[in-house]
C-alpha positions as a Python dict, from the first residue, in 0.01 Angstrom:
ca = {
    (1, 'M'): (0, 0, 0),
    (2, 'S'): (239, -291, -20),
    (3, 'G'): (445, -339, -333),
    (4, 'Y'): (402, -716, -317),
    (5, 'P'): (152, -881, -553),
    (6, 'M'): (-184, -989, -391),
    (7, 'E'): (-275, -1356, -399),
    (8, 'P'): (-635, -1477, -358),
    (9, 'A'): (-719, -1622, -13),
    (10, 'T'): (-800, -1991, -4),
    (11, 'A'): (-1034, -2141, 256),
    (12, 'A'): (-879, -2419, 458),
    (13, 'K'): (-1061, -2682, 664),
    (14, 'I'): (-939, -2736, 1020),
    (15, 'S'): (-999, -3090, 1142),
    (16, 'T'): (-1105, -3145, 1503),
    (17, 'R'): (-826, -3405, 1517),
    (18, 'A'): (-585, -3113, 1511),
    (19, 'L'): (-740, -2970, 1830),
    (20, 'P'): (-698, -3091, 2188),
    (21, 'P'): (-1012, -3270, 2321),
    (22, 'S'): (-1081, -2983, 2561),
    (23, 'D'): (-1122, -2745, 2269),
    (24, 'Q'): (-1398, -2943, 2101),
    (25, 'W'): (-1735, -2772, 2107),
    (26, 'S'): (-1936, -2867, 2415),
    (27, 'P'): (-2168, -2580, 2509),
    (28, 'A'): (-2358, -2535, 2833),
    (29, 'L'): (-2695, -2360, 2816),
    (30, 'V'): (-2752, -2107, 3095),
    (31, 'V'): (-3121, -2022, 3134),
    (32, 'P'): (-3247, -1738, 3356),
    (33, 'A'): (-3548, -1828, 3570),
    (34, 'P'): (-3857, -1638, 3456),
    (35, 'V'): (-3964, -1372, 3705),
    (36, 'C'): (-4208, -1082, 3722),
    (37, 'R'): (-4255, -808, 3978),
    (38, 'F'): (-4542, -576, 4070),
    (39, 'E'): (-4510, -244, 4249),
    (40, 'N'): (-4786, -96, 4472),
    (41, 'F'): (-4940, -442, 4499),
    (42, 'L'): (-5181, -376, 4787),
    (43, 'G'): (-5169, 2, 4793),
    (44, 'S'): (-5022, 219, 5067),
    (45, 'E'): (-5313, 197, 5313),
    (46, 'R'): (-5347, -181, 5308),
    (47, 'A'): (-4970, -233, 5299),
    (48, 'D'): (-4919, -14, 5606),
    (49, 'S'): (-5202, -189, 5792),
    (50, 'L'): (-5052, -529, 5713),
    (51, 'L'): (-4710, -413, 5832),
    (52, 'E'): (-4850, -290, 6164),
    (53, 'Y'): (-5036, -620, 6202),
    (54, 'A'): (-4711, -814, 6148),
    (55, 'I'): (-4530, -602, 6406),
    (56, 'S'): (-4813, -647, 6659),
    (57, 'R'): (-4790, -1028, 6635),
    (58, 'R'): (-4429, -1049, 6748),
    (59, 'P'): (-4504, -1312, 7021),
    (60, 'D'): (-4652, -1546, 6758),
    (61, 'F'): (-4341, -1567, 6541),
    (62, 'T'): (-4118, -1873, 6575),
    (63, 'A'): (-3786, -1975, 6423),
    (64, 'G'): (-3814, -2069, 6055),
    (65, 'T'): (-3720, -2425, 5961),
    (66, 'V'): (-3574, -2620, 5669),
    (67, 'L'): (-3651, -2977, 5567),
    (68, 'D'): (-3381, -3233, 5491),
    (69, 'P'): (-3490, -3399, 5163),
    (70, 'L'): (-3326, -3732, 5249),
    (71, 'T'): (-3418, -3784, 5612),
    (72, 'G'): (-3729, -3568, 5633),
    (73, 'Q'): (-3590, -3412, 5950),
    (74, 'V'): (-3671, -3050, 6030),
    (75, 'S'): (-3387, -2820, 6136),
    (76, 'H'): (-3268, -2457, 6126),
    (77, 'K'): (-2956, -2530, 5919),
    (78, 'G'): (-2877, -2255, 5671),
    (79, 'R'): (-3164, -2035, 5783),
    (80, 'D'): (-3208, -1754, 6036),
    (81, 'S'): (-3555, -1601, 6021),
    (82, 'L'): (-3883, -1583, 6209),
    (83, 'V'): (-4211, -1714, 6067),
    (84, 'F'): (-4581, -1693, 6143),
    (85, 'P'): (-4835, -1891, 5929),
    (86, 'V'): (-5127, -1672, 5817),
    (87, 'T'): (-5426, -1657, 5584),
    (88, 'S'): (-5579, -1344, 5432),
    (89, 'E'): (-5886, -1317, 5209),
    (90, 'V'): (-5775, -975, 5085),
    (91, 'F'): (-5423, -1090, 4997),
    (92, 'G'): (-5560, -1409, 4840),
    (93, 'Q'): (-5795, -1209, 4619),
    (94, 'H'): (-5509, -984, 4504),
    (95, 'L'): (-5309, -1295, 4417),
    (96, 'A'): (-5599, -1444, 4221),
    (97, 'D'): (-5659, -1120, 4032),
    (98, 'C'): (-5301, -1094, 3907),
    (99, 'L'): (-5232, -1467, 3847),
    (100, 'P'): (-5369, -1474, 3489),
    (101, 'L'): (-5129, -1193, 3398),
    (102, 'V'): (-4840, -1360, 3585),
    (103, 'Q'): (-4900, -1693, 3412),
    (104, 'E'): (-4925, -1526, 3072),
    (105, 'Y'): (-4600, -1339, 3127),
    (106, 'L'): (-4413, -1641, 3267),
    (107, 'D'): (-4556, -1877, 3001),
    (108, 'Q'): (-4717, -2104, 3257),
    (109, 'R'): (-5061, -2257, 3198),
    (110, 'A'): (-5127, -2484, 3499),
    (111, 'A'): (-5455, -2463, 3689),
    (112, 'L'): (-5343, -2312, 4020),
    (113, 'T'): (-5598, -2368, 4296),
    (114, 'Q'): (-5438, -2323, 4639),
    (115, 'S'): (-5172, -2139, 4834),
    (116, 'L'): (-4963, -2164, 5152),
    (117, 'T'): (-4862, -1837, 5316),
    (118, 'V'): (-4631, -1738, 5604),
    (119, 'L'): (-4525, -1401, 5741),
    (120, 'T'): (-4147, -1388, 5776),
    (121, 'A'): (-3918, -1147, 5957),
    (122, 'H'): (-3541, -1105, 5905),
    (123, 'G'): (-3337, -905, 6155),
    (124, 'E'): (-2966, -883, 6234),
    (125, 'G'): (-2794, -1169, 6051),
    (126, 'G'): (-3120, -1297, 5905),
    (127, 'H'): (-3070, -1510, 5594),
    (128, 'Y'): (-3185, -1817, 5403),
    (129, 'G'): (-2922, -2016, 5212),
    (130, 'M'): (-2964, -2137, 4854),
    (131, 'H'): (-3269, -2362, 4822),
    (132, 'T'): (-3579, -2435, 4617),
    (133, 'D'): (-3940, -2446, 4732),
    (134, 'A'): (-3990, -2809, 4627),
    (135, 'S'): (-4068, -2908, 4987),
    (136, 'R'): (-4369, -2672, 4990),
    (137, 'V'): (-4564, -2806, 4691),
    (138, 'R'): (-4667, -3139, 4541),
    (139, 'D'): (-4569, -3060, 4181),
    (140, 'V'): (-4277, -2820, 4156),
    (141, 'S'): (-4293, -2818, 3775),
    (142, 'T'): (-4611, -2607, 3783),
    (143, 'A'): (-4597, -2422, 4116),
    (144, 'L'): (-4519, -2055, 4172),
    (145, 'S'): (-4341, -1884, 4459),
    (146, 'A'): (-4440, -1528, 4549),
    (147, 'V'): (-4263, -1294, 4792),
    (148, 'Y'): (-4439, -976, 4903),
    (149, 'Y'): (-4219, -720, 5084),
    (150, 'L'): (-4305, -496, 5378),
    (151, 'H'): (-4092, -260, 5584),
    (152, 'R'): (-4096, 72, 5768),
    (153, 'R'): (-3988, 391, 5590),
    (154, 'P'): (-3715, 490, 5613),
    (155, 'R'): (-3589, 134, 5595),
    (156, 'G'): (-3456, 10, 5930),
    (157, 'F'): (-3253, -280, 5787),
    (158, 'G'): (-2982, -336, 5529),
    (159, 'G'): (-2922, -626, 5291),
    (160, 'G'): (-3189, -893, 5267),
    (161, 'Q'): (-3194, -903, 4887),
    (162, 'L'): (-3332, -1203, 4701),
    (163, 'R'): (-3089, -1381, 4469),
    (164, 'L'): (-3259, -1578, 4193),
    (165, 'Y'): (-3013, -1820, 4032),
    (166, 'D'): (-2992, -1916, 3667),
    (167, 'T'): (-3005, -2283, 3562),
    (168, 'V'): (-2733, -2467, 3367),
    (169, 'V'): (-2843, -2735, 3119),
    (170, 'E'): (-2548, -2945, 2999),
    (171, 'D'): (-2517, -3302, 2872),
    (172, 'H'): (-2878, -3380, 2975),
    (173, 'R'): (-2805, -3266, 3331),
    (174, 'V'): (-2934, -2956, 3507),
    (175, 'R'): (-2795, -2765, 3803),
    (176, 'P'): (-2800, -2415, 3951),
    (177, 'A'): (-2559, -2174, 3784),
    (178, 'E'): (-2317, -1940, 3959),
    (179, 'S'): (-2490, -1640, 3799),
    (180, 'Y'): (-2801, -1482, 3949),
    (181, 'R'): (-3024, -1177, 3950),
    (182, 'T'): (-3072, -961, 4256),
    (183, 'I'): (-3416, -835, 4365),
    (184, 'E'): (-3441, -553, 4619),
    (185, 'P'): (-3694, -592, 4904),
    (186, 'E'): (-3898, -278, 4832),
    (187, 'H'): (-4208, -202, 5041),
    (188, 'D'): (-4544, -302, 4883),
    (189, 'T'): (-4383, -493, 4595),
    (190, 'I'): (-4428, -860, 4507),
    (191, 'V'): (-4216, -1090, 4293),
    (192, 'F'): (-4329, -1418, 4129),
    (193, 'F'): (-4098, -1696, 4006),
    (194, 'P'): (-4105, -2077, 3958),
    (195, 'A'): (-4101, -2272, 4285),
    (196, 'G'): (-3829, -2494, 4134),
    (197, 'A'): (-3584, -2207, 4088),
    (198, 'F'): (-3283, -2199, 4322),
    (199, 'H'): (-3277, -1882, 4528),
    (200, 'E'): (-3149, -1740, 4855),
    (201, 'V'): (-3193, -1443, 5089),
    (202, 'V'): (-2861, -1270, 5158),
    (203, 'P'): (-2783, -1171, 5520),
    (204, 'S'): (-2954, -863, 5655),
    (205, 'T'): (-2851, -613, 5920),
    (206, 'C'): (-3076, -438, 6171),
    (207, 'P'): (-2874, -178, 6364),
    (208, 'S'): (-3155, -83, 6604),
    (209, 'G'): (-3239, -442, 6693),
    (210, 'R'): (-3608, -348, 6709),
    (211, 'F'): (-3859, -593, 6567),
    (212, 'A'): (-4040, -309, 6391),
    (213, 'D'): (-3725, -243, 6185),
    (214, 'H'): (-3702, -599, 6051),
    (215, 'R'): (-3744, -701, 5686),
    (216, 'F'): (-4095, -848, 5659),
    (217, 'T'): (-4248, -1059, 5382),
    (218, 'L'): (-4560, -1252, 5303),
    (219, 'T'): (-4411, -1560, 5135),
    (220, 'T'): (-4660, -1768, 4938),
    (221, 'W'): (-4644, -2092, 4741),
    (222, 'I'): (-4916, -2129, 4478),
    (223, 'S'): (-4991, -2471, 4332),
    (224, 'S'): (-5252, -2703, 4188),
    (225, 'G'): (-5241, -2938, 4485),
    (226, 'E'): (-5189, -3235, 4252),
    (227, 'S'): (-4916, -3362, 4023),
    (228, 'A'): (-4951, -3268, 3656),
    (229, 'Q'): (-4861, -3505, 3375),
    (230, 'R'): (-4665, -3372, 3079),
    (231, 'P'): (-4799, -3507, 2747),
    (232, 'P'): (-4575, -3778, 2594),
    (233, 'G'): (-4329, -3630, 2350),
    (234, 'A'): (-4381, -3274, 2472),
    (235, 'P'): (-4055, -3076, 2465),
    (236, 'A'): (-3885, -2995, 2795),
    (237, 'G'): (-3886, -2623, 2865),
    (238, 'I'): (-3751, -2404, 3143),
    (239, 'W'): (-4022, -2515, 3389),
    (240, 'Q'): (-3931, -2883, 3344),
    (241, 'W'): (-3558, -2808, 3362),
    (242, 'L'): (-3608, -2617, 3686),
    (243, 'A'): (-3818, -2899, 3830),
    (244, 'H'): (-3555, -3154, 3733),
    (245, 'A'): (-3281, -2949, 3900),
    (246, 'A'): (-3497, -2914, 4212),
    (247, 'E'): (-3567, -3288, 4248),
    (248, 'S'): (-3271, -3335, 4484),
    (249, 'T'): (-3432, -3088, 4725),
    (250, 'R'): (-3771, -3259, 4731),
    (251, 'P'): (-3867, -3475, 5034),
    (252, 'I'): (-3881, -3846, 4961),
    (253, 'Q'): (-4224, -3869, 5121),
    (254, 'D'): (-4509, -3619, 5102),
    (255, 'L'): (-4576, -3443, 5430),
    (256, 'A'): (-4925, -3387, 5567),
    (257, 'R'): (-4841, -3029, 5660),
    (258, 'D'): (-4586, -2763, 5572),
    (259, 'H'): (-4279, -2771, 5798),
    (260, 'D'): (-4340, -2409, 5906),
    (261, 'G'): (-4699, -2490, 5999),
    (262, 'A'): (-4882, -2331, 5706),
    (263, 'G'): (-5198, -2495, 5577),
    (264, 'P'): (-5338, -2486, 5221),
    (265, 'T'): (-5599, -2223, 5140),
    (266, 'P'): (-5816, -2236, 4826),
    (267, 'L'): (-5757, -1952, 4582),
    (268, 'P'): (-6068, -1751, 4495),
    (269, 'P'): (-6157, -1693, 4129),
    (270, 'A'): (-6022, -1377, 3972),
    (271, 'D'): (-6264, -1085, 4000),
    (272, 'P'): (-6345, -958, 3647),
    (273, 'A'): (-6360, -602, 3781),
    (274, 'T'): (-6008, -606, 3929),
    (275, 'R'): (-5833, -876, 3727),
    (276, 'R'): (-5498, -748, 3603),
    (277, 'R'): (-5422, -775, 3232),
    (278, 'L'): (-5152, -681, 2989),
    (279, 'P'): (-5238, -354, 2812),
    (280, 'A'): (-5379, -393, 2462),
    (281, 'P'): (-5127, -310, 2188),
    (282, 'R'): (-5172, 24, 2016),
    (283, 'T'): (-5302, 20, 1662),
    (284, 'T'): (-5233, 275, 1395),
    (285, 'P'): (-5479, 369, 1121),
}
């Protein structure tokens, strides 16, 4: 121990005037987009049948498009993929049966009534740059995006992961963050997230060049079909922040039809016998 006498410490106040302006507290809130994922969504038999169906419809696939939010023009800028609009009663019923659980987990209470669905295929160099799905739905603050993955085993492609970006809220402004989560495109899995979340598909490789070895998805946008009104004075949450950040990607005018040719399909009611629920908590005597 030191031989010097101990003196009591005295608290001192540091004035912000003694600090450079750049050191004053000005935090930015970084909020991860809510997301949930299901494995074995359709089951092996149905998943394999759907994959073979997708492969068999190769002549019906066309180049995927993007929509310029300012001009309304359709182009292929920032995207390299093939698409084929589809409908499926079986897939729609599976969506309806798990939606109550998805909405409970993601803290979303909107009445979702319809969906748009396209089959997509990504081969060598396939990608989709950062974007939102605001051009696919009328009210992005309540809509869900769902991506269901299909591929041959062993996997004939590399890459193709989904990047789901966080959102920065700072000084009453919102924007996509540089941070993100990565979701692997695993066969017979589906992922749900807000349609207003910024996301991208990283480039894929397909060494064989065969269509059967592509990365396939059923991509679906689930919405109410109408704009919802937030009650006056209700606090803004992550869904409203995401929608606000996505506004710059929304077309100025509503389009009569999706730019990839998909048409709206009503969602069936959830089947009580197959509806998916969170497990009941265990109780102890």
